[in-house]
C-alpha positions as CSV (number, residue, x, y, z in Angstrom):
1,M,129.6,74.8,90.4
2,A,126.0,74.1,89.2
3,K,125.3,76.1,86.2
4,N,122.3,76.7,83.9
5,N,123.0,77.0,80.2
6,V,121.7,80.6,80.0
7,N,123.1,83.8,78.6
8,K,122.8,86.5,81.3
9,A,122.6,89.4,78.8
10,H,119.9,87.6,76.7
11,V,117.8,86.7,79.8
12,H,118.0,90.4,80.9
13,E,116.9,91.6,77.5
14,V,114.0,89.2,77.4
15,F,112.6,90.3,80.8
16,Q,113.2,93.9,79.9
17,N,111.1,93.4,76.8
18,I,108.2,91.3,78.3
19,S,107.8,93.1,81.6
20,G,104.5,94.8,80.7
21,K,103.1,91.4,79.6
22,Y,104.7,89.2,82.1
23,D,101.9,88.8,84.6
24,R,99.4,88.0,81.9
25,L,101.8,85.5,80.3
26,N,102.5,83.9,83.6
27,N,98.7,83.4,84.2
28,I,98.3,81.9,80.8
29,I,101.3,79.6,80.8
30,S,100.7,78.2,84.3
31,F,96.8,78.2,83.9
32,E,97.0,80.5,87.0
33,Q,98.5,77.6,89.0
34,H,101.4,79.8,90.1
35,K,98.9,81.5,92.5
36,V,97.8,78.2,94.0
37,W,101.4,77.1,94.4
38,R,102.5,80.3,96.0
39,K,99.5,80.3,98.4
40,K,100.3,76.7,99.5
41,V,104.0,77.5,100.0
42,M,103.1,80.6,102.0
43,K,100.8,78.6,104.2
44,E,103.6,76.0,104.8
45,M,106.2,78.7,105.5
46,N,104.0,80.1,108.3
47,V,105.6,83.6,107.9
48,K,105.5,85.4,111.2
49,P,104.3,89.0,111.5
50,G,107.2,91.5,112.1
51,S,109.7,89.3,110.2
52,K,112.2,90.4,107.5
53,A,111.9,88.7,104.1
54,L,113.8,88.7,100.9
55,D,112.3,87.7,97.5
56,V,115.1,87.0,95.1
57,C,114.3,87.4,91.3
58,C,111.1,89.0,92.4
59,G,110.1,90.1,88.9
60,T,106.8,92.0,89.1
61,A,106.6,91.4,92.8
62,D,103.8,88.8,93.2
63,W,105.6,86.8,95.9
64,T,106.9,90.0,97.4
65,I,103.3,91.2,97.9
66,A,102.3,87.9,99.5
67,L,105.2,88.2,101.9
68,S,104.3,91.8,102.7
69,K,100.8,90.8,103.7
70,A,102.2,88.0,105.9
71,V,104.9,90.0,107.7
72,G,102.4,92.8,108.3
73,P,103.1,96.5,108.8
74,E,105.7,95.7,111.5
75,G,107.7,93.6,109.1
76,E,109.9,94.4,106.1
77,V,110.1,92.8,102.7
78,T,112.8,93.4,100.1
79,G,112.3,92.3,96.5
80,L,115.4,92.0,94.3
81,D,115.5,91.6,90.5
82,F,118.0,92.3,87.8
83,S,115.5,93.7,85.3
84,E,114.7,97.4,85.8
85,N,111.5,97.1,83.8
86,M,110.2,94.2,85.8
87,L,110.9,96.2,88.9
88,K,109.0,99.2,87.5
89,V,105.9,97.0,87.1
90,G,106.5,95.8,90.7
91,E,106.8,99.3,91.9
92,E,103.4,100.2,90.4
93,K,101.8,97.2,92.1
94,T,103.4,97.9,95.5
95,A,103.2,101.7,95.6
96,H,100.7,101.6,98.4
97,M,102.7,99.1,100.5
98,D,105.0,100.8,102.9
99,N,106.8,97.7,104.1
100,I,108.2,96.8,100.7
101,R,111.5,97.9,99.2
102,L,112.4,96.9,95.6
103,V,116.0,96.9,94.6
104,Q,117.9,96.2,91.4
105,G,120.6,93.6,91.8
106,D,122.2,90.2,91.0
107,A,121.0,87.0,92.6
108,M,124.6,85.7,92.5
109,A,126.0,88.7,94.4
110,L,123.3,89.8,96.9
111,P,123.9,93.4,98.2
112,F,123.1,92.5,101.8
113,D,125.0,91.7,105.0
114,D,125.1,88.1,106.3
115,N,122.3,86.8,108.5
116,V,119.7,89.5,107.8
117,F,116.5,87.8,106.7
118,D,114.1,85.5,108.5
119,Y,112.7,84.3,105.2
120,V,114.3,84.1,101.7
121,T,112.3,83.1,98.6
122,I,112.9,82.6,94.9
123,G,110.2,81.8,92.5
124,F,110.8,80.5,89.0
125,G,113.8,82.9,88.5
126,L,116.4,80.3,89.5
127,R,116.1,78.7,86.1
128,N,117.4,82.0,84.6
129,V,120.4,82.4,86.8
130,P,123.7,81.3,85.1
131,D,125.2,79.9,88.3
132,Y,122.4,78.7,90.5
133,S,124.7,77.2,93.1
134,K,126.1,80.7,93.7
135,A,122.6,82.2,93.9
136,L,121.6,79.5,96.5
137,S,124.8,80.1,98.4
138,E,124.1,83.8,98.5
139,M,120.5,83.2,99.7
140,Y,121.8,81.0,102.4
141,R,124.4,83.6,103.4
142,V,121.8,86.3,104.0
143,L,119.4,84.0,105.8
144,K,119.5,84.2,109.6
145,P,120.4,81.0,111.4
146,G,117.1,79.1,111.9
147,G,115.5,81.1,109.0
148,H,113.4,79.6,106.2
149,G,114.2,79.6,102.5
150,R,111.9,78.4,99.8
151,M,112.1,78.1,96.0
152,F,109.7,77.0,93.2
153,R,111.3,74.4,91.0
154,N,108.8,72.6,88.8
155,K,105.3,71.3,88.9
156,S,106.2,67.9,90.2
157,T,108.2,69.3,93.1
158,Y,106.7,72.8,93.3
159,Y,108.9,74.0,96.1
160,S,111.9,73.0,98.1
161,S,113.6,74.2,101.2
162,I,116.9,76.0,100.9
């Protein structure tokens, strides 16, 4: 099993505490490049209107919102995160978007049936998952055959297919 050297309880506490500042910190730390990377990945994914998408470790829902715009009103997007406070910020940002559902859950035990989503994404959250091979296996499990999965990794290889 591929594992990160992270303490799940500590990571949860950190994100619970920084949720209100997370978006601003992300902009500062990445020099707003996360927006450029996400836009490029979204273009390359070529998300189809009417599709179903899952954003794992969605945090404050930035990628969830991008997916929502791409799938349109006929599509559905689910954002999943383990931090209730991050999801609260995401709920404020997505309150006007009827095709988004945010759920609290664990990336290593996704609460969805097999073969449900056309697209599955994970941003930078993979580095905070204790067993990333389990999380990737779960993402693959819920992805429909022929579906598309993407993750951000680091700035030299900013995304990768799942």
